[in-house]
N, C-alpha and C positions, 0 to 999 in steps of 0.2 A: 865354214861356209857350207850350206846344205846343197843337196844335189840340184835342186831347182835353180838356185842362184848360180851354181857352177855351170849349168847347162844353158843359162839364159841367152847367150849370144852364139850358141853353137848348134850344129845339127843334132847334138845329143838331146836337145829339148824335144825333138820329135818323139823320142821314146817316152817322155813324160806326158806328151799330149794325149796319151791313151787314157788320161784321167779326165776325159770330157764326159760330162753327164748329158747324154742326148735327150733326157727328159726334163731337164731343169734349166731351160734358157740357153743351153749350149755356151758354157763359159769354161775357159781354160783355168786349171788350178795353178799353173806355173806362169808367173808374170814373165813376159818376154817383150822384146822389141818387135814392133811391127813397122811397116814402111809405107810411105806415100811418095809417089813420084810427082813432082810439080814441074810444069814448064816455067822457065825463068819469069815471065810476066806474072804468072799466077803466084809464084813464090814472093816476088816483090810486092804484090798487092796484099798478100797475107801478112808480110812483115810490116807494111805500112798501116794496115787496119788493126792488127793484133788478133784477128780472128778470121775464119773463112768458113763458108758453106761448101767449099770444094770447087772442083773443076766443072765445066759444063756437063760432063757425064754424071757427076755426083748429083748435081742439081736435078737432072732429068730422072735419075733413079731414086731420089729422095733420101740418100745416105752417102756418106763419104767412104770411098773404096780404099782399103789398105791391103797389103800383102805381107805374108810372113817371109822370113829369110829364104825359105825353100821355094817360095812362089814368085818373088820379086823379079828374078831374071826373066822368067816366062812372061810376066806382066809387061815388062819393058819391051820384050820382043813382039808381043801381040798388039800392044796399044801405043807404042812410041817408036816403032821401027823408023830408022833414018832420021829421027829428030835429035838435034843437038841442043845444047844449052839447057839441060834438065838438071833438077836438083833432087837428090835422094834425101828424104827426111825421116828420121827415126822417132818413134813415140813408144812409151811404155804402155803395153796393153792394160796393165793394172791401173794406171793413173787415169785412163779414159772412162772408167767406171761402168755403171750398168747400161749406159747408152751404147756400149760396144757389144755387138751381137756377132756370133760366129755362125755363118749361114752357108749352106751348100751353094756352090757356084761352079766355076769351070772344072770340068772333069770329075764332078762329084766331091771335090775337096771343100773343106770348110775355110771360108775367107772372113777376115774381120771387116765389119761394116759399122760405121759410127752414125748414130741417129741423133745428132746434135751438132752445133757449130764446133769447130776445132779452134782451140785457143793457142796463140803463139807461145805462151808460157808452158805449154805441154810438150814442146819440142825438146827432145833429148840431144840430138845433134843433126846437122845438115852437112851434106857434102855434094860437090858438083858430080854429075854423072856424065862424063865425057863419052862421045861417040867415037869408037875406033873402027877399023876396017871390018872387023868381024861382029860388030854390035857394040852395045854399051859396056863400058869398063867400070865394073863394080869394085868397091873397096875390098881388098884381099881378105880382111878379117870377117867379112860378111859371108863369103862363100865357103 
């Protein structure tokens, strides 16, 4: 297994992300999982339709917002504070193709943004994201 695949689900992938070409469409060389947080009704609608254009914020911004493993906890705290019945959904950045752009966003960090509908067949896994006393409880293997 090469370093990229070994690091795919861990914080070690951050070291490999230095392979970003800032002058060629900002693409990561290391395929990695990226995450979308859905409210349960949004997730149910996505499953029923087989595709989605995203949440209202995605529709307003013209792209579907994703977060990396290093960003998703802050995303939940900033945009989903106090909300229960959420679903954390993982996607392979590589499988989303050229419509996935890495763009500067919160705090100057690069965030993945998808400029096309998202297909249910692209889901790698989904897990409930329960709300605990101190915030959302993420899967242990993600953090």
